[in-house]
C-alpha angles and dihedrals in degrees: 000000000000121000115243110267129245114267126227110233105208094187094059097025095233142100118260136190119261089270086072093230111066110088112221104234138125090296093062100055090129092066121092089223091061089057092043089056093046093051091046091052092050093048091047092050091048092050091046090053095049093046092047126087089264093062126027095329093222141073116279116241115224126221090237138048121271132031103261121110118197115204117198123194112250089198092064091048091052091049091052090049091054089058092059125081114270093247091059091049091053091049091049091051092050092051092051094052094058 
């Protein structure tokens, strides 16, 4: 299950948590939305670099239709795997390698 995303507050020109009130800044590092925003900013900057004249100098074509990239936390997936019995983890890893 995905965590609710950060929300852009147009009135105050900042991102807020799903409650619509908590501003995502250095004081909210314990919220998932703070980390979502941080990862999004890093990915956006990386794409901007590669698409600029300093990188590839052109737009990057995706292996799927559309222009939306969904980033899922591997840390959360690992944590969920740890909750399963070891046999299921081994089976899941074998299925992924095929």
